[in-house]
N, C-alpha and C positions, 0 to 999 in steps of 0.2 A: 042600482048602480053599484058596481063592485069597487071596493076600496083596496088599495095596495098598502100592505104593512111595510113600513121602512124602519130600519133599525134606528134606535134613538142615538143621536150623536152626543158624546160627552160634552158637558158644558165647559166653559173656560175655567170655571172654578175647580172642576174635577181634574182637568189637565194640569193645572197649577199644583194640585195636591199630589198627583202622580210624579211630577217633576221633583217636588220637594222630597218625596220618599226616596226617589232614585238618587238624588244628591246625598241624602243622609246615609244611604247604604254605601255609596262610594267613599264617603268620609270615614264611616266606621271600618270599612275594609282597609283604608289607608292607615288608620290608627293601629289596626291589628297587625299590619306588616311592618310598622315603623320600628327600627332598632332603638333600644334604650341604652344610652351610654352613661357610665358612671365611673368615678374614680375609685381605685383600690389602693391597698397598702403595698408600696413598692418592695417592702421587706417581707411580705407574706410568703409562706411556703407555697411553691408552685407544684401542683400535682396533676397537671394536664396529661402528661405522658412520662415515659421513662427516659426520654432524650435529654441531653444536656440543656439546662434552662437557666433562668435568672437566679434561682436559689443556689444552684451549683456554682455559678460564676461568683456570686457574693461570698459563698463559703470558701472557695479556694483562694480568692483574693485576700480575704480577711485573715485566714490561717497562715498564708505565706508571709504576709506583711507582719503579723504579730510575731511569728517565729524569727524572722530576720531581725526585727528591732530588739527582741529579747536575747539574741545571741551575744555571749560574752565577747567574742571576737569583734563583732560589729560595734559593741559598746565601747571597746578600746579604740577602735578605728575612728569613731565619731566623737570621742571625748573632747578633743580640742580643735576639731575642724569639721567641715561639711564636705565629705568626699564627693567628687563628681562622678556620676554613674551614667553609663549608656545602657538603656533597657532594650534588649533585642525582642522583637515580636515573638510571642509564644508560638511554638510550632504545634500545629494540630495534626496528630498522628492517628486520630480516630477515623472511622468511616463516615462520620456525620459532617454536615456543613456547620461549623461552629465559628462564630466571630471571635477569633483569637485576639484581634486587635482590642476588643472591648476588655478582655481579661488583662491584657498588657496595660491599657490605660488605667484600669481600676487599681492595679498594684502600684504603678508609678505615682498616681495621684495620692494614694494613701501614704506612701513613703515620703512624698514631697510635703504633705501636710504635717508630718512628724517633725519637720524642721531639722532633720539630721543629715539630709542628702541634698545635693544639687544634681540636675540632670542635663544631659545633652540629647536633644531631640533629633535623631538621625533621619526621621521621616520628613524633615523640613530642610535638609541640607541643600537641595537643588533650589528651593525658593530663596534661601539665604544667599546662595551664590549669585542668583539673578539680581537680587537687590544690591549686593556689593558691586557687581559689574555695572549696574545702573549708576550707583553713587560715584564710582571712580571714572567712568567713561563718558557719562552724559554731560553735555555743556550746560544743562539746566540746573545741575546741582552745584552748590557752592563748595569748592574744594576744601575749604576750612571746616566744613561740617561733615564731609564724607568719611566714613569709617574705612581705615586702611585694611588691606588684606593681611592675613597672618596674625590677627589679634585674638582670634577665638581660642578658648581654653580646651585642651583635650581631656577626654574622660580618663579616670584612673581605674575604674572598675566596670565590668560588664555583668549585667543581670540577665539571665536567660533561662528558658524552661521548655518543657514538653508536656503535652496532654495526650495520653493514650487511653485506649479502652479495649475491653474484651466483652463480646456480646454472645450470649447463649440463649437459645429458645427452643421450645418444643410446642406441641399442640395445646398444652395447658398452662405454660409458664414462660415468661421472658425475663431475662436477667442481664443487666449491664453493669460492668465494673469500670470505673474511671480511676486513673492514677495521674496525679499532677506533680511534677518534679521541677524544682528550681535550684539554680546555683549562682553564686556570686564569685566572679573571677577577678583576680588582680592582673590587670593588663600588662604591667611591667614585668612581673615574675612568672605569670602564667599559672599561679597557684590558685586553687579553689578555696576561698576563705570561709564559705558557708554553703550548706546544701540542706534541703529538706524536701519532704513529699507529703501529700495528703491523698486520701482515698475516699471514693464515694461508690456505694453499691445501691442500685435501684432495682426493684422487682415488680413485675406486673403479672397477676394471676388471672386466668380466664374466669369470668363470672358466668352465671347461669344463662345470661342473655348474650353471651359472646364477649369480645374484647371491649 
């Protein structure tokens, strides 16, 4: 009598082992692709590329603030009072997309911390106007607690500045030069009471393996 050879079917135990190996491989693959997140020093020097970055923002904000506070004219101006300043948003004249509002915020915050100035926030004028309209026109607000129009104090000085750049590059080297300029104007007389500028130059050279 002829016998027919049939392939041995894997046992249930063997199948369970294969499944376990497969799950382990998937788990290891997931671990290999998982991103690792860690905290770094916010003040550390950024060298990712030569574009305007966090280190540059901190540098120009600190240098301009220190220069303004150290000015003899500003020292006399703030000796017996806290002048009210309007800070205009820094104008970005570079070819890069730079968050100039962050530079403006850093400078105004550092100056406010010095205790020598008070500020008018022009970015919130419309929100303030809406709130005053609500207080004075809405029947839900007690008239005795509503703030009347015409009570806000005007700025005495305006702080404004520009950020510009010059970029040069060839096949072996890229160079970018930034110049940041600021001025403080007396709004009553139109006179510029203080001005200063700071410069940054960054260079990137081509490595053996490319940029």
